[in-house]
C-alpha positions, 0 to 999 in steps of 0.5 A: 544191478539196475532198477526193474520196471514195473511193466517187465514185473505185471508180465509175471504177476496179473495185477500190482496188489497181486506183485507188491503182496508177493514182493513184500511176502518175499522179501520178509522170507529173505530177510528172516534168513531164507536163501537167495535164489539168485547172485547178484550184488543187491543189499536189501531184500526188497530187491531181491525179491524184485529180481527173482519176481523178474527172472521167473524164480519166484512166482504167484500161485493163485489155486488158494480161494479168498480169505482161506485161513483168515479168520473172518473180520465182520464181528458179530452182535452178539448183544440180546435185544429187547 
């Protein structure tokens, strides 16, 4: 199997950043034992994930709100000033 072009992948995902995050999450799931959604002689989890995205087997759902489910990264200052 050949390399997947970035232009073709970006037709399935609105930005490079979101594409990288989607592919990384899927590759991690595959590495942890999730079943492959495609047939082929791919050896690396990242290659499998990118091919699944290219074939439309994995899609990005953007219905979740930004920051939902994450703890705030802003630390509050609880010291009392005099």
